C-alpha positions in Angstrom: 105.6 84.1 -55.5 108.3 81.8 -57.5 110.6 80.2 -54.9 113.6 82.5 -54.2 116.8 80.7 -55.2 120.0 80.5 -53.3 122.8 83.4 -54.3 126.1 82.0 -54.8 128.6 82.7 -52.0 131.2 85.4 -53.2 134.4 84.9 -52.3 137.7 87.8 -51.9 141.3 86.5 -51.4 143.3 89.1 -50.0 147.4 88.8 -50.0 149.8 89.9 -47.3 152.8 92.0 -48.0 154.7 88.4 -47.2 152.7 85.9 -46.5 150.5 83.6 -48.5 147.7 83.3 -46.2 144.2 83.9 -47.6 141.5 85.4 -46.2 138.4 84.8 -47.0 135.4 86.7 -46.5 131.9 85.4 -46.6 129.4 88.1 -47.9 125.6 86.7 -47.4 123.0 89.3 -49.3 119.9 87.1 -48.3 119.4 83.7 -46.3 118.6 80.9 -48.8 115.1 79.6 -48.8 115.5 75.7 -50.7 112.5 75.2 -52.7 113.4 71.4 -51.8 112.1 72.4 -48.0 109.5 69.7 -47.4 107.4 69.3 -44.2 106.3 65.9 -44.8 108.6 64.0 -42.4 107.2 66.2 -39.5 103.6 66.6 -40.4 103.0 62.9 -41.8 102.8 62.1 -45.8 99.5 63.2 -48.0 98.5 59.2 -48.1 98.0 59.7 -44.2 95.6 62.6 -44.7 93.4 60.4 -47.7 93.4 57.9 -45.1 91.8 59.7 -42.2 90.4 62.5 -44.8 86.5 61.2 -43.8 86.7 61.8 -40.1 88.3 64.6 -40.4 85.1 67.2 -42.4 84.0 70.1 -40.2 81.0 69.3 -38.2 78.0 71.8 -38.6 78.9 73.5 -35.3 82.5 74.6 -36.5 81.0 76.4 -39.5 80.1 79.9 -39.5 78.5 81.9 -42.3 81.3 83.8 -44.0 78.1 85.9 -46.0 77.4 88.5 -43.4 77.7 91.9 -44.1 80.2 92.7 -41.3 82.6 90.8 -43.2 81.6 92.7 -46.8 84.1 95.6 -47.5 82.0 97.4 -49.1 79.9 98.2 -46.1 83.2 99.4 -44.1 83.6 102.5 -46.6 80.3 103.9 -45.2 81.7 103.5 -42.0 84.6 105.5 -42.4 83.4 108.9 -41.0 81.9 107.4 -37.9 84.9 105.2 -37.0 87.2 108.6 -36.8 84.4 109.9 -34.7 84.9 106.7 -32.6 89.0 107.6 -32.1 88.2 111.0 -31.4 85.6 109.7 -28.3 88.9 107.7 -26.7 90.6 108.8 -23.9 93.5 110.7 -24.5 96.6 109.4 -23.8 99.9 111.3 -22.2 103.2 111.4 -24.5 105.1 109.2 -22.4 102.5 106.1 -22.7 102.3 106.8 -26.1 103.6 103.9 -28.3 106.5 104.7 -30.2 106.3 104.6 -34.1 108.0 101.6 -36.3 111.3 101.7 -36.4 111.5 102.0 -40.2 109.0 105.0 -39.9 111.3 107.2 -41.8 111.6 105.0 -44.7 112.1 106.4 -48.1 109.6 105.6 -51.0 110.4 102.4 -52.7 112.6 101.7 -49.4 111.0 98.0 -49.2 112.0 94.3 -50.7 108.9 92.6 -52.2 108.7 89.3 -49.9 107.5 85.7 -51.5 105.3 84.2 -49.0 102.2 85.8 -46.8 101.5 84.7 -43.1 98.2 86.5 -42.5 96.7 86.8 -39.1 93.3 86.8 -39.3 91.1 88.6 -37.2 87.5 88.0 -36.8 84.8 90.2 -38.1 87.4 92.6 -40.1 86.6 91.7 -43.3 88.9 89.0 -43.3 86.5 86.0 -44.9 86.5 88.1 -47.9 90.3 88.2 -48.2 90.9 84.9 -47.3 88.5 84.0 -50.1 90.9 86.5 -52.7 94.1 84.5 -50.9 92.8 81.4 -51.6 91.8 82.2 -55.2 95.4 83.2 -55.4 96.9 80.3 -54.3 94.7 78.4 -56.4 95.4 79.7 -60.0 99.2 79.6 -59.1 99.4 76.3 -57.5 100.7 77.4 -54.2 100.5 75.7 -50.7 98.8 76.5 -47.6 99.1 75.3 -43.9 96.2 74.3 -43.0 94.9 71.5 -40.5 93.2 69.3 -42.8 89.7 69.7 -43.5 89.0 72.8 -40.9 88.8 76.0 -41.5 91.0 77.0 -38.4 94.7 76.4 -38.2 96.6 75.0 -35.2 100.2 75.5 -36.2 101.0 73.0 -32.9 99.2 70.3 -34.4 99.3 68.2 -37.5 99.8 70.6 -40.6 99.1 69.2 -44.1 102.3 69.2 -46.1 103.3 71.3 -48.7 103.3 69.5 -52.5 106.4 67.3 -53.1 109.4 69.6 -53.6 107.6 72.6 -52.5 107.5 74.9 -49.7 104.8 76.8 -47.4 103.7 80.1 -49.1 100.6 81.3 -47.6 99.1 81.0 -44.0 95.6 82.9 -43.4 93.2 80.8 -41.6 91.9 81.8 -37.9 94.2 80.9 -35.3 95.9 82.5 -32.5 99.0 84.0 -33.4 102.1 82.2 -32.1 105.4 83.9 -33.5 107.6 81.2 -32.4 106.3 78.7 -34.6 105.0 81.0 -37.1 109.0 81.6 -38.0 109.6 77.7 -38.1 107.3 77.8 -41.0 107.4 80.7 -42.9 110.7 82.5 -42.3 110.6 86.2 -41.9 113.5 86.5 -44.3 111.0 85.4 -46.7 107.7 86.0 -45.7 105.4 89.1 -45.2 103.7 88.9 -41.8 100.2 90.6 -42.1 97.1 91.4 -40.4 93.9 93.4 -40.4 92.4 95.7 -38.1 89.0 97.4 -37.8 87.3 100.7 -36.2 86.7 99.5 -32.5 83.5 100.6 -31.8 82.1 99.4 -35.2 84.1 95.8 -34.8 82.7 95.4 -31.3 78.7 96.1 -32.2 80.0 93.8 -35.6 80.9 90.7 -33.0 77.7 91.9 -30.4 75.2 91.1 -32.8 77.1 88.1 -34.9 78.2 85.5 -31.7 75.6 85.7 -29.9 75.9 88.1 -27.2 72.9 90.7 -28.4 70.8 87.3 -28.3 72.1 86.5 -24.9 70.8 90.2 -23.6 67.4 90.1 -25.0 66.7 87.0 -23.6 67.2 88.0 -20.2 66.0 91.6 -20.7 63.4 91.7 -23.7 63.9 93.5 -26.8 65.3 96.3 -26.2 67.3 99.0 -28.9 71.0 98.4 -29.6 72.4 101.5 -27.2 70.2 100.0 -24.3 71.3 95.9 -25.2 75.1 97.0 -25.2 74.5 99.2 -21.7 73.4 96.2 -20.1 76.2 93.6 -21.6 79.1 96.3 -21.0 77.9 96.2 -17.2 77.9 93.0 -16.9 81.1 92.2 -17.9 83.2 95.2 -16.6 84.4 93.9 -13.0 86.6 97.2 -11.7 90.3 95.7 -10.1 89.8 92.1 -12.7 92.3 91.5 -15.7 90.8 92.8 -19.0 87.9 91.1 -20.6 89.1 89.4 -24.2 86.2 87.3 -25.8 84.5 87.0 -29.3 83.2 90.1 -28.7 85.6 92.7 -26.5 89.2 92.7 -27.3 89.0 90.0 -29.9 91.7 91.3 -32.2 94.4 90.7 -29.3 92.9 87.8 -28.6 93.4 86.7 -32.0 97.3 88.5 -32.0 98.1 86.2 -28.8 97.7 89.1 -26.3 96.8 86.2 -23.1 99.9 84.6 -23.9 102.0 87.3 -24.3 100.8 88.9 -21.1 101.3 85.3 -18.5 105.3 86.1 -19.6 105.1 89.4 -18.1 106.1 90.9 -14.9 103.0 90.8 -12.3 103.5 93.9 -10.6 103.2 95.5 -14.4 100.4 97.9 -14.7 97.6 97.3 -17.5 98.3 100.2 -19.0 102.1 99.0 -19.6 100.8 95.8 -20.2 99.1 96.7 -23.2 102.0 98.9 -24.4 104.3 96.3 -24.1 101.9 94.5 -26.7 101.4 96.5 -29.0 105.4 97.2 -29.2 105.5 93.5 -29.5 103.3 93.0 -32.8 104.4 96.5 -34.1 107.8 94.3 -34.0 106.5 91.2 -35.0 104.4 91.9 -38.6 105.9 93.7 -41.2 102.3 95.6 -42.3 99.1 96.1 -40.7 95.8 97.0 -43.1 92.9 99.0 -42.1 89.4 97.3 -42.8 88.1 101.0 -43.1 90.5 101.9 -45.8 90.4 98.2 -47.5 91.2 99.4 -50.9 94.4 101.4 -50.1 95.4 98.5 -47.8 95.4 95.9 -50.7 96.5 97.8 -53.3 99.8 98.5 -51.1 99.8 94.5 -50.3 100.0 94.0 -53.7 103.4 96.2 -54.0 104.9 94.2 -50.9 104.5 90.6 -52.7 104.8 91.3 -56.1 101.4 90.5 -57.2 99.2 91.9 -60.0 95.7 94.0 -59.4 93.7 91.2 -60.7 94.9 89.0 -58.3 93.2 91.6 -55.6 89.4 91.2 -56.5 86.7 90.6 -53.5 83.3 90.4 -54.5 80.6 93.2 -52.9 78.1 90.3 -52.1 75.6 92.3 -49.8 73.1 94.1 -51.4 70.8 95.4 -49.1 70.1 95.1 -45.3 68.4 96.4 -41.8 69.1 99.8 -41.0 72.3 99.6 -38.7 71.7 100.8 -35.5 74.3 104.0 -33.9 75.6 104.0 -30.2 75.1 106.7 -28.3 78.4 109.1 -27.7 77.9 107.8 -24.2 78.1 104.0 -25.1 80.9 104.5 -27.7 82.9 106.0 -24.9 82.1 102.9 -22.6 83.3 100.5 -25.3 86.5 102.5 -26.3 87.2 101.7 -22.3 86.6 98.1 -22.4 87.9 97.6 -25.5 91.3 99.5 -24.3 93.5 96.7 -25.9 91.7 96.8 -29.5 91.4 100.4 -29.0 95.0 101.4 -28.6 96.4 98.5 -31.8 93.9 100.6 -33.7 95.3 103.9 -33.0 98.9 102.9 -33.0 98.2 100.9 -36.7 96.3 103.3 -38.2 99.0 105.9 -37.3 101.6 104.0 -39.1 99.7 103.2 -41.7 100.5 106.3 -43.7 103.8 105.2 -43.3 103.2 102.1 -45.6 101.4 105.0 -48.0 104.7 106.9 -47.8 106.7 103.9 -48.7 105.1 102.9 -51.4 104.8 106.7 -53.0 101.5 108.6 -52.3 100.6 109.3 -55.7 101.7 105.5 -56.9 98.6 104.6 -53.8 96.3 106.8 -55.2 96.6 106.1 -58.6 97.0 102.1 -58.0 93.2 102.7 -56.0 91.5 104.2 -58.6 92.9 101.7 -61.3 92.2 98.7 -58.9 88.1 100.2 -58.5 87.3 100.5 -61.7 89.0 96.8 -62.5 87.4 95.6 -59.7 84.2 97.6 -60.4 84.2 95.9 -63.9 84.9 92.1 -62.9 81.8 92.9 -60.3 79.1 94.2 -62.4 80.1 91.1 -65.0 79.7 88.3 -62.5 76.7 89.3 -60.9 73.3 89.8 -62.6 72.4 93.0 -60.0 68.2 92.9 -61.2 67.5 89.8 -59.1 68.2 88.5 -55.5 68.8 85.0 -54.5 69.2 83.5 -50.7 68.5 85.9 -47.6 71.8 85.9 -45.9 72.0 87.2 -42.0 70.3 90.4 -40.7 67.6 90.4 -43.5 70.9 90.8 -46.1 70.6 89.8 -49.3 73.2 88.4 -52.3 72.9 88.9 -55.7 72.7 86.2 -58.5 75.5 85.1 -60.5 75.3 86.2 -64.2 75.9 83.4 -66.7 79.5 85.1 -66.8 79.8 84.1 -63.4 78.1 81.2 -63.3 79.3 79.3 -66.8 81.8 81.6 -68.0 84.2 82.8 -65.0 84.4 80.3 -62.5 86.2 82.9 -60.1 82.8 84.5 -59.2 81.6 81.4 -57.8 84.6 80.4 -55.9 85.4 84.3 -54.3 81.7 83.7 -53.1 82.0 80.3 -51.5 82.3 80.4 -47.3 85.4 79.4 -45.3 84.6 75.5 -44.9 84.0 74.2 -48.0 86.8 76.2 -49.3 89.3 74.9 -47.2 88.1 71.4 -47.8 88.7 71.6 -51.7 92.2 73.4 -50.7 92.6 70.1 -48.9 92.2 68.1 -51.4 94.1 70.5 -53.8 97.2 69.8 -52.1 96.9 66.1 -50.8 96.1 65.4 -54.2 98.9 67.0 -56.0 96.2 69.3 -58.1 94.5 66.6 -58.4 96.7 64.7 -60.1 96.6 61.2 -57.9 92.4 61.6 -56.5 90.3 58.5 -58.4 87.1 59.6 -57.1 84.9 62.3 -55.6 83.5 62.1 -52.2 80.4 63.8 -53.0 78.2 65.8 -55.5 79.3 69.0 -54.0 83.0 68.0 -54.0 83.1 67.4 -57.8 81.7 70.5 -58.3 84.3 72.2 -56.6 86.8 70.4 -58.2 85.4 71.0 -61.8 85.6 74.8 -60.7 88.9 74.7 -59.5 90.0 73.0 -62.7 88.7 75.5 -64.5 90.7 78.2 -62.7 93.9 77.0 -63.2 93.3 76.7 -66.6 92.1 80.0 -67.2 94.9 81.2 -65.4 97.4 79.0 -67.4 96.0 80.6 -70.8 95.7 84.1 -69.1 92.3 84.2 -68.8 91.4 85.6 -65.4 89.1 88.8 -65.7 
């Protein structure tokens, strides 16, 4: 992801029959993006952040664990068959109400240009914590600039952003934050940036969020211990109100929440029906985003992303941290249907982009994608086997899950293994320090023992990358 150099303008002259007047035609084949672009003036200097960094460290209330099984790509592959059943259970929509396919649906194989930067809308409970670690690792290796608010794992593009390194530009945005297209375009221009998000099958998405964000415990306190199907039924009964706007919270329509539905809907005519509002929103997101990944098709999604950004397969390695968990409860068909009814915005988003995903496969080339996925799975599996000692389990995680212990290779020979295991908050703090200090060039001392360990980890990762030792 090296900044694109501006192309020189070409001039052509045309001589009239009896006149010497020359008309100069300017053809601009690509919008130039200067590598000198800097947001320091509008967002403050690195020194400003160093002076206040102690006051900006996230509090325990801000921290959300990232080791849950629902954010583990491996767990989603197991749910693929049930996910298809969930969508089949949804209500049929008439042809007149179907959202039109992407405008470039007829694009031929290879008919795309790679982009240099990434704008990733991080949707909750879609495997995104794992993906953020992948993006952070790539950025650390290549010394890229992240769009972040200092020392917090949530990004507010209207707030005070950490500036890029001197002479650089922003390259990646990937933390939690409501999608605000207008402002995002100013920070990461669409001409050079790939706008991406990821969606998950609605019922499994809802179930994961229902357990993780506390709704399940809230219902248990009210009604006592019950089977998941009963708890979800009671939750839905309390949340569904006829003639009211759609429910949008951390459990219901949460992808729509992250993608900015509330703000978008407020600008629509008040007499518009809910169906038309949802249809308009799906079309809006289809226009704003270049590519939507699918959680249940994680490996395919990643290799397509690689093609669109010109990355390497080794840039995409993630680790399956969870080795065991309690048996997953299955919702009844009736309860699934109720979830799909109340989750109407997320359902229609998923249905639309699950269809258009096939267009991206065709654009890259179906046979090429299949070959890349096969190679990627082989390479990633070998990397994971080296990172972990799978004979040992450590530290209990949420919902009865456990992690494999890092091997000697993972702890001492390849720091990428431990980096990919860390949580959002710790890594965002490390990224802030890295960007402020211009890769630790003007930093005097560590703030804590953990901070020192992370600095040493990142230095080793960068050295390994510089010396072509990354797997």
